[in-house]
C-alpha positions in Angstrom: 99.0 -75.4 111.7 97.5 -77.8 109.5 94.1 -78.3 110.6 92.9 -81.1 107.9 93.9 -84.5 109.4 94.4 -87.2 106.9 91.4 -89.6 106.5 93.3 -92.9 108.1 93.0 -90.8 111.2 89.1 -90.2 111.2 87.9 -92.9 113.1 84.5 -94.5 112.1 82.4 -97.6 113.2 83.3 -100.2 111.1 79.6 -101.3 110.8 79.1 -98.1 109.4 81.9 -98.7 107.1 80.8 -101.8 105.9 77.1 -100.7 105.6 78.8 -97.7 102.9 80.6 -100.8 101.2 84.1 -101.3 103.2 85.6 -104.4 102.8 89.5 -103.1 103.6 89.1 -105.2 107.0 87.9 -108.6 105.7 90.5 -110.9 105.4 91.4 -112.7 101.6 90.3 -116.5 100.7 90.9 -118.1 98.1 89.3 -121.8 97.9 87.6 -120.6 101.4 91.9 -120.5 102.7 92.8 -117.4 104.7 95.8 -116.2 102.8 99.2 -115.9 105.2 102.3 -113.5 104.4 105.0 -113.8 106.7 102.7 -115.1 109.5 99.9 -112.2 109.0 96.7 -113.0 107.5 96.4 -110.8 104.4 93.6 -108.5 104.3 92.1 -106.6 101.2 93.7 -103.8 102.2 97.4 -105.0 102.2 96.0 -106.7 99.3 95.5 -102.9 97.8 99.0 -102.0 98.8 101.0 -105.0 97.3 99.0 -104.7 93.5 100.0 -100.8 93.5 103.7 -101.7 94.3 103.5 -104.1 91.3 102.5 -101.2 89.3 105.4 -98.2 88.3 106.2 -95.8 90.8 104.1 -92.6 90.1 105.3 -88.8 90.9 103.5 -87.8 93.9 104.3 -84.1 94.9 108.3 -84.3 95.2 108.5 -88.0 95.4 108.0 -91.4 93.1 105.5 -93.1 95.0 105.1 -97.1 95.4 102.4 -97.9 97.8 104.8 -99.9 99.9 107.9 -98.1 100.6 106.8 -95.1 103.0 105.4 -98.3 105.3 107.6 -100.4 107.2 105.3 -103.0 107.8 106.9 -106.8 108.2 103.9 -107.7 105.1 105.5 -105.8 102.2 109.2 -105.9 103.5 111.8 -109.3 104.8 113.4 -106.5 106.9 112.4 -103.1 108.2 113.3 -100.2 106.0 114.2 -96.4 106.1 110.9 -95.5 104.9 111.5 -92.5 101.5 109.0 -90.9 101.6 106.1 -90.4 104.5 103.4 -93.8 104.3 100.4 -91.4 104.4 101.4 -91.1 100.6 101.2 -94.8 100.1 97.5 -94.9 101.8 96.3 -92.2 99.2 98.0 -94.0 96.6 96.1 -97.1 97.7 92.5 -95.0 98.1 93.1 -94.0 94.3 93.8 -97.6 93.2 90.8 -98.9 95.4 88.3 -96.2 94.0 89.1 -97.2 90.6 89.2 -100.6 90.9 86.4 -101.7 93.5 84.0 -98.7 93.6 81.6 -98.4 96.4 80.3 -95.1 98.2 82.6 -96.0 101.0 85.9 -95.8 98.5 84.8 -92.7 96.7 83.8 -90.9 100.3 87.4 -91.9 101.1 89.1 -90.8 97.6 87.2 -87.1 98.2 88.7 -87.4 101.3 92.5 -88.3 100.3 92.4 -85.6 97.7 91.6 -82.8 100.3 94.5 -84.1 102.5 96.2 -84.2 99.4 95.7 -80.4 97.9 96.5 -79.2 102.0 100.1 -81.0 101.0 100.2 -79.5 98.1 100.0 -82.0 95.4 97.2 -82.3 92.7 95.3 -85.1 93.2 93.8 -84.8 89.6 97.2 -85.2 89.1 97.3 -88.3 91.0 94.6 -89.8 89.3 95.3 -89.6 85.8 99.1 -90.5 86.6 97.7 -93.9 88.3 95.5 -94.7 85.8 98.1 -94.2 83.4 99.9 -97.1 84.9 97.2 -98.8 85.9 97.2 -102.7 84.3 93.6 -103.8 84.1 94.3 -107.3 83.3 96.1 -108.0 87.0 93.1 -106.2 89.1 90.4 -107.5 87.3 89.5 -110.9 87.4 87.1 -111.9 83.9 85.6 -115.3 85.2 85.0 -116.9 88.9 87.7 -119.6 87.7 90.3 -117.8 86.6 90.1 -115.4 90.2 92.6 -118.0 92.1 95.4 -118.5 89.7 95.1 -114.7 88.5 95.3 -113.7 92.4 98.1 -116.1 93.3 100.0 -114.8 89.7 100.0 -111.2 91.0 101.0 -112.5 94.8 103.9 -114.2 93.3 104.9 -111.0 91.0 105.0 -109.0 93.6 107.2 -111.3 95.4 109.4 -111.2 92.6 109.3 -107.7 92.0 109.9 -106.8 95.6 112.6 -109.2 95.9 114.5 -107.7 92.3 114.2 -104.5 93.8 115.8 -105.4 97.2 118.6 -107.2 95.5 119.7 -103.9 93.2 119.5 -102.2 96.7 121.8 -104.7 98.8 123.7 -106.3 95.7 126.0 -108.3 98.0 122.1 -110.6 99.1 121.5 -113.3 96.9 117.7 -113.8 95.9 118.1 -117.7 97.5 118.6 -115.6 101.2 115.3 -113.9 100.9 112.9 -116.0 103.3 110.1 -117.9 101.7 106.5 -116.3 101.7 103.7 -118.7 103.4 101.6 -117.9 100.8 100.2 -121.4 99.4 100.7 -122.5 96.6 97.9 -122.5 94.9 
């Protein structure tokens, strides 16, 4: 029996999370406008999944983890998918990404929790950290100035969309890119 539960199943009051620096559930806004993807408002946690999905996959245990291919969610995929691996591996990788790119007390505690959970699953969290650092594209993630934020986030979202469409076209050669429904991301 595994007595260690994943950190995502530990219930903590949102006000406590926010006081420790959590912004994951906040909605993403650009220029005062909420960002909508496939009829769903984008929150920062989902944005982190999209950022990770734009990076090369990394080895976590027996799997090459992308950040979105364990999660069957309409915000990440045009159609229902069969998970390639357990969705908690995506969540663990996103925790490493979030800690590296947006450090807070909450993200540090979350990373410690995910690291302990990975150890219980036979995955070396230091190896995960090193592999994620090697593929991290710092230019896309960090926005040098306020004025560049809008265009870089828009470019990131569009690159993620193209990347997902290209992967889906490779997996489904009969599907043309033009058949994919257009995202409802506002054109910026």
